[in-house]
C-alpha positions in Angstrom: 33.3 -7.9 -32.5 30.9 -10.7 -33.2 28.6 -10.4 -36.2 25.4 -10.5 -34.1 26.6 -7.5 -32.1 27.1 -5.4 -35.2 23.7 -6.4 -36.6 22.0 -5.6 -33.3 23.6 -2.2 -33.0 22.9 -1.0 -36.6 19.1 -1.0 -36.5 19.2 1.3 -33.4 21.3 3.8 -35.3 19.1 3.6 -38.3 15.9 4.0 -36.3 17.4 7.0 -34.5 18.6 8.5 -37.7 15.3 8.1 -39.5 12.9 8.9 -36.7 14.4 11.0 -33.9 17.6 12.7 -34.9 16.0 15.4 -37.0 13.2 16.3 -34.6 15.6 16.4 -31.7 18.0 18.7 -33.6 15.0 21.1 -33.8 14.2 20.6 -30.1 11.0 18.6 -30.9 9.6 15.2 -30.2 8.8 12.8 -33.0 5.1 13.3 -32.5 5.3 17.1 -32.3 7.4 17.2 -35.4 5.0 14.8 -37.2 2.0 16.9 -36.3 3.7 20.1 -37.5 4.8 18.4 -40.8 1.2 17.2 -41.4 -0.1 20.7 -40.8 2.4 22.3 -43.1 1.7 19.6 -45.8 -2.0 20.2 -45.6 -1.6 23.9 -45.9 0.6 23.4 -49.0 -1.9 21.0 -50.5 -4.6 23.5 -49.9 -2.6 26.3 -51.5 -1.8 24.1 -54.5 -5.5 23.2 -54.9 -6.3 26.9 -54.8 -3.8 27.5 -57.6 -5.3 24.8 -59.8 -8.8 26.3 -59.3 -7.4 29.8 -59.9 -5.9 28.6 -63.2 -9.4 27.5 -64.3 -11.3 30.5 -62.8 -8.9 33.4 -62.5 -11.3 35.4 -60.3 -11.2 32.8 -57.5 -8.4 32.4 -55.0 -6.5 35.3 -56.3 -4.3 35.7 -53.2 -4.7 32.3 -51.4 -1.4 30.7 -52.4 0.7 33.8 -51.9 -0.8 34.6 -48.5 -0.3 31.0 -47.4 3.4 31.0 -48.4 3.9 34.4 -46.7 2.2 33.2 -43.5 4.2 29.9 -43.5 7.5 31.8 -44.1 6.8 34.2 -41.3 6.0 31.3 -39.0 9.3 29.6 -39.9 11.4 32.7 -39.4 9.8 33.3 -35.9 10.6 29.6 -34.9 14.2 30.0 -36.1 14.6 33.3 -34.2 13.2 31.7 -31.0 15.3 28.6 -31.3 18.0 27.8 -28.7 20.6 27.9 -31.4 19.3 29.9 -34.4 22.6 29.7 -36.3 22.2 25.9 -36.4 18.6 26.0 -37.6 18.2 24.8 -41.2 17.3 27.2 -43.9 14.1 25.4 -44.3 12.0 23.8 -41.6 10.3 20.8 -43.3 
């Protein structure tokens, strides 16, 4: 196999592995997966910020982080249960 053929085929595999393999394994598009990841990340940042504020003022945000984690966990369990192949679904979604 000529060198240029190997070089040309490798980036396609790398691009697929980095950008589409994981979303497709979950039955999602790249964009759909990206939007979901941004939403989850924003929720985690918000919960983390609430924890930091709670550390300074214990009377504020007393349940925010815990309720966020519970809601996110429930959402992930429902997605896993509704998946075409729940046994192949990862233990974590992100």
